[in-house]
N, C-alpha and C positions, 0 to 999 in steps of 0.2 A: 522160163520162170517169169520174165518180164511180161510176155504175152498173156500168161495165165493171170498175173496180177492185174493187167489192164482189163481183161475180160471180167474179172470179179468186180473191179471198180465200176465198169460200165453197167453191170447187172445191178449193183447197189444204186447207182444213179437212176436207172429206169424204175426200180422199185420205189425209191424215194419220190421220184417225179410223179408216178401214178398216185401215190398216197397224197401228195401235196395238191394235185389237181382236184381230187375228190374233196379234200378239205376246203379248197378255195371256193368251190361252189356253195357250200353252206355259209362260209364267211361272206361271200358276195351278197347272199340273200339278206343277211343281217345288216350289212353296210347299206344296201338299198333302202331298207326300212328306216334306218337311222338318218340317212340323207333326206328322205321324204319328210321325216319328222322335223328336221331343221330347215326345211324350205330350200334345200339345195337341188340343183339340177345335175343330171349325169354329164360327165365330161366326154369329149370325143376320144375314141380309142384307135390307135394305129393298128393296122392289120398284123396278125401273127405271121412270122416268117420261119421257114426252114424246118428241118427235122426236129420234132418234139418242141418246137418253138424257140430253138437256139439260133435261128438265122440272124436275128437282129444283133445278138451278141457277137456272132462271128463276123458280121459286116463291120461292126464297130472296132473290133480288135484289128482287123485287116486294115481299116482306114488309119488307125493310130500307127500301125507299123509302116504305113506308106507316107507318114508325116502329113496326113490331111484329116486327122480326127475332128477338129473344129468345123471344117467345111462339111464333113459328112453329116453332122447334126443339122446344119442349116438346110442342106440339100434334102435330107430325109423328111424333115417337117414340111418344107415348101412344096416338094414334089408329090408327097403322099397325102398330105393333109391340107395344104394351101398356105399361101403367104400370110393370110390374115388369121391363121390359127397359131396361137402363141402358148397354149397349154393343152397337153394331151396325155392320155394314159398309154404307156408302152408295155405290152405283155412280153415277157421273156421267160420261156419255159414255164415253170410252175409259180412264178410270181409276177407282180405288176409294179411298175414304178411310174412316176409322173415326171414329165419334162416341161419346164416352164421358162419362157423368155419374156414374161410379163412383169414389168417393174413393180406393179401393184402387189403381185404375189411375192416377189422377192422382198419387198419392204415388210410385208406381213411376217415372213419367216425370219428375217434377220433383225427386225426392230419391233414393230408394233405388237406382234404376237410371239415374240421370241421365246417366252417361257413354254410355249407349246412345241418347241423344236430344239433339236440338238444335232451335232454332227453324227453321222452314222457309226454304228459299231464296226463296220468294215474299215473305216479310216483308222480307228484305234488298233484293230486286229492286224491291219496291213502295215501300218507305219511303226507301231510300237517296237517290233523286234529290232529295227534299225536305229530309231531315235529315242526310244524310251517314252515314258509318260511325261509329257510336257505341255506347254501352252498351245501347241498346234495339234497335238495328237489326242489329248484327253477329252473326257466328256463329264458332264454333270458336276458333282462336287469336286472331283479331282481337277477339272479345268478351272473352277473358281479359285482353288488353292494355287494353281500354277499362275493364273492371271494376277492374283494378289501379290505373289512373290516377284514376278518379273516386271509388272507394269511400272512400278515406281522408277525402275532403272531407265526407262525410256522417256521420263519426264525431266531428266537431268541435262543441263546444258553440255556437260562433258561428253555426252554420247556423240555430239556433232563435232568431233575432233578433226578439224581441217588439216592440222599439221600431220596427223597420222595418214590421212588420205593423200596429202601431197607427197609424202615419202614414197608411197607405192605408185603414184602417178609417175614419179621420176623413174622408178623401176620399170614401169610400162614403157616409157620413152627409151630407156636403155635397151630393153628387149627388142623394140622395133629397130633401133639403130644397129644392134649387133647382127640381126638376121636379115633385115630388109632395108638397110640404110639408104638414104637418098643418093642418087647418082649425080652426074654432072648437071643435069637439067632440073635437079631438085626433087624428082619423083622417086618414091620408094619402089621396090619391086611389088608385084601383086602378092597379097598375103591375106590370111584370115585373121581378122581382129578378135573373133569370138573367143577362142581359147585363151588369148591374152587377157581378155576381160574377166574370164573365169579365174585365171591365176591371180589377177589383181584383187578381185573381191574375196577370194579365199585368203590371200595374204592379209588384207585389211581386217577381215572378220576374225581370223585366228588371233591376230594381235589385240584387237579390241576385247575379245572374250577371255583369252588366256594370258595375254601379256607377251607372248612369244609368237612372232609371225612364222608361218610355215615356209615363207620365201620360195614359193613354187616358181615365181618369175625368174629368180636368180638364186639358185641354191648356195652359191658361194657366200651369200650374206648370212647364212644360218650360223647362230652362235652355238658353242658347245654347251650342252645341257648338263646339269648336275646328275649324279647317280642316286637313284632311289632303290635301296635294297629290296629285292623281291619284285621289281617292276622293270620290264624291258623298256628301253627308250622308245618314244613314240615314232611311228613310221611316217616321218614328214614327207618322204619322197612319194608315197603312194596314197596318202589320205584322200586326195581329190578323186583318184581312180576308184577307190573303194566306195566313196560316197555316190559317184555316178552309177556304178554297177549295182549297188544296193538299191538305189532309187528306181532303176529299171525293173528290178524284181518287185519292189513295192507297187509300181504301176500295174504290173501284170497280176499280182495278187489281188489288187483292188478291183480290176476288171472282172476277174473270175469269181470274186467274192466267195460265196459258200462252197464253190467247187475248187477253191484254191488248194485244198488238201491233195488234189491230183498232181500238183506241181512238185518237182524235186526241191529239196531244201538245203542240200549240202553246200552248194556254191553261195546261196543267199546267206546262210549262217556264217560262212567264212568272212564275207564282207561285213556283216554286222559285228562280228567279233573284232575285226581290225579297226572299225570305226570306234567301237566302245573302248578298246585299248588306248587309242589316241587320246581320247578325252580323259580317261581314268588316270593317266599318268599325271596330267596337269592338276586334276582334282586332288590327287594324293600329295603332290608337291605343295599345293595351297594349304591342305589340312596339316601337313607336317611343319610348314614354316609359320603358319598362323599370321599374325600381324606383320611379320617380316617379309611377306611375299613380295610386296612392291619393291622393297629395298633390294631383295635378291635379283629381281628382274632388272632393276636399274644397274646393278653391279655387273650383270652378265651381258646385257645388251648395250650398255652405255647410253641409254635413253633416260634422261633425267628431267623430263617435263614436270614442272610443279603441278600438284593436284591431278596427276594422271589417273585416268579412269580405266579400270579393268573389270569387266562384268563378273568374272568368276570370283574375284576378290570381294566385290560388293555382295554377291549372293551368299558367299560363305559367312558373312556377318549375320545372315538370317537363318541359315540352316547348315548343319554339319553332316547331313546325310550324303554319303558319297554317291549313291545311286541317283538321288534327286539332283545333285549338282551336275553329274554327268548328263542326265536326261535333259535338264533345262538348258544347259549350254549347247547340247547337240541340236535341240529344237531351234535355237537362235542361229546356230552355225549354218544350218541348211538354208534357212530363210535369208540370212545376211549375205551368203555367198551366191546362191543359185538364182533367186528371183532378181536380185540387183544386177548381176552379170547379164542375165537374159534381157532385162529392160535396157541397159546401156547398149547391148548388142543390137536390139531392134531400133533404137534411136539412130545409130550409125548405119544400119541397113537402109533406113529410109532417107537419111541425109545423102547417102551415096547415090540415090536415085532421084533426088530432088535438089539440084544444085542451087536453084533460086532460094529455097529454104535455107540451105547451108550459108549462102552469101548474106542473106538478110540477118540471120542469127549471128554470124561472125561480125558483121558490121556493128551490131548492138553490143556485142561482147568487147570489141576493141574500144568502142566509145566509153564504156563503163570501166573496164579493167586494164586497157592498154595492151600492147603486144607482149609476146613471150620473151623473157630474158632468162636464159638458163642459169646465170650466175646470181640471180636475185630471188628472194622469196616472193611468193605470189602476192602477198599483201591483201588477200581476199578475206573478208570477214563474213561470218555466218549470216548475219542479218542482211548484209549487202547482197550476198549470193541469193538469199531467199526472196528478196523484195525488189531488187533493182531492175531486173529484166524479165517482165512477165512473159515475153515470147518464149523463154526457155520452158516455162511451165506449159505453154501451149504446144510446143513441140513434143514434150514428154507425154502430155495427155493424149495427143493424137497418135503417138506410137503405141501407147497403152490401149487406145481404142482399136486401132488396126490390128494389133497383135497382143491381146491380153496375156499377161505373164502367167496368170492362172486362168485358163480358158474354161474351166469347169469347177463349179462349187456344188455343194449338196447339203441337204438337211433331212432328218428323219423325224416324223411326228412322234412325240413322246406320249401323246394322248390323242383321242379323237378330236379333230379340229376342223376348221373351215378356212379355205382360201377365198379371197374376195372375188376372184374371177376364174374362169375356166369352164364353168358349167353352161349347159344350154346350147342351142344350135349356133348362137352367135358368140359363145364364149364369154358373155358378160355377166352370167349369173354366178352366185356363190357355188363353190365346189366342196363337197364333203371329202375329208382326208382321214381315213382310219388310222388309229395308232399303229406305229411300226412301218408306215409307208415311207419309202424313200422318194425324195424329190430332187431331181438334178436341175441345176441352174447353169445353163451354157452361156457364160458371159460373152463369149465370142458371138453367139447368135443374137444376143441383145444389141451388140454394137454393129450388127449388120441389118438392122431394121430401118428401111428407108423412111418409114412413117415417123420415126423418131429423129433420125440424123439427116434426112434430106436425100434428094436424088443422087448426090455425089458420095453416097455412103461408102463406096468401095475405093475412094480416092484419098490419099494422104494429103490433108489440107489443114495445117495448124491454125489457120486464120478463123476456122469455125468456132474456136474457143474464145475469140476476141470480139466477135460480131454482137451487135445489140447490147453493148455494154458489158460483154463477157458472159459466156455460157455458165449457168448455174446448174450443175448436174445433180441428179438424185440417184435412185436405185437402178436407173438404166445404165449406170457407169460405176462399177464396183471393182476396179482393178486390184484393190487391197481389201476386198471384202467390205462388209458394212455392219452397222449395228453393234451389239455388244462384243462380237468376236472380230471386229475390224483389226487388221494387222497393227500390232504395236510399233513395228519398225518402219511404218510408212514414211515418216518424216526423215529418218536416217537414210532410207533408200533413195528418196528424192534428193537429199543433200548430196550423197555420193554421186548420183547420176548428174546433177547439175554441175558439180565441181569438175568431173571428168570432161563433160562437154566444154566447159569454159577453157580448161587447160589445153585440150586437143585443138580447139578452134583458134586459140591464141597461137599455137605453134604451126599449124598447118592451114594454108589458105585455099587449098583445093582438095576435093575428094572425088574419086572415080569409082564407079561400080565395076568390079573386076570379075563378076560372076559370068560364067558361060553356060548357056546363052544368057545375054544380059536381061532379056525379058522373061526369064523362067518364072513360073508361078511361085507364090510363097509356099514354103514348107514349114510345118509346125511340128517340131520334134518334142514330144510331150513325155517327160519323166517327172511328174509332179509339177515342175515349172514348164513353161512353154518357150523353148528357144528356137532360133532359126535352124531348120533342118539342112539348109545349104550353107550355114555359116554366115560370116559377114566379110565377103571377099571384096577387097578394096585396093586402091593405090592412093597414096597420100602425097601431097606436094608441100614441101617445107617452105614457110614464108621467109 
């Protein structure tokens, strides 16, 4: 039965493909005429590969599974088109997309001509089953509504709650001490920091959003939750696992796009249901308690911070729609947990390989904030953290350049439009883009252009951000997106990252790369965010 279904599916694909190819020829004639009318020149086209043109897609999927998807994009363009080609058309089966690593084109799509562009329908269709319709998944008017609802929450000072972050940094330290504690010479055992960072950011973000931390770092800290008739208690033990597994399916669905219907859905649907149930429980608790939600949290957790900020509580003052509250909070949850954990992981991945950077950064931290005292509060203020040590920002920016947390962005033309560059033999002429065309923006490829970043483009060197009075970056560096859809949580992500750096470097005076072999190439494990495929294997020495 399975083989018969597979054969039928293949026959349908071939029929659809033949029909689409014939239609594409007539569309191309119309597009060529319109491009000529607008004074645009044809763009260069990558050669078609593989059976029925699927070779390029197959190569890309294989590279992603091998944790080298970002490198594959750079290699394919450089080797097949040339290092000086920064925009090209890529034919895949019955459709064509554009790939550009040209900052001028990126600026046009994200900012100067943003009304001509939107995120692709494939993002909405691939992400929505897991996260719902929210600020990261929606398009058009739905996105404007989500943005208007969520944006004010990220302009409030309470979002940068350093006391909240400190509580979970202490849980991070306890987790390290329990499992890898320092021996007689002060060194910990070799271990992987990355899963601990993911636990920490999950704990921080669930507490910020719902008021109750999942406490994945230390389950014994979990408080007993009240009973809600008709709703099972949230699965705090496995929510991170369900999110990771669901995102892996989202990534595959997005890669296959219109052929995603060939994928089985049972496992994906199960993960989606588990993630939804987790959020729905807290949404129902807030709707039932109303204005007494914060008082209930304080009573059950014992945390009585005055003016405490809980995202769900604030959103519920604006809408009582349970599906919208679930979707908006899940959108923020995945961004707050995954991208920040990935960023912190990459920072320490590079610090473990560049002791001179670690030493320089630690010296500045000790001068500003002093050494670590376990029995004393950190005493760190938000403005001081943000402004007092510019080298922290240089280190974070360089980690984001070397390993973009989101290595691939995209837009789709919502009307016929023009990109400023990409046409003609030298790629400097305007390029016509028909309505419905998808454009991929490989951010990793932009950060590997030596004509922008210099001959040492492949070397981790934070000092590049301080030279000539400080580097002012534009659309060649968009780790948090750009333009009207720039990530709302960028400041919070940078705050969490900087705080964790300060506290870890206060406590530990040396870090060693424990990966074997030590000089293994970088691996990029991509499931929406881009984490180290080999983890962050280290040894730490306690000061």
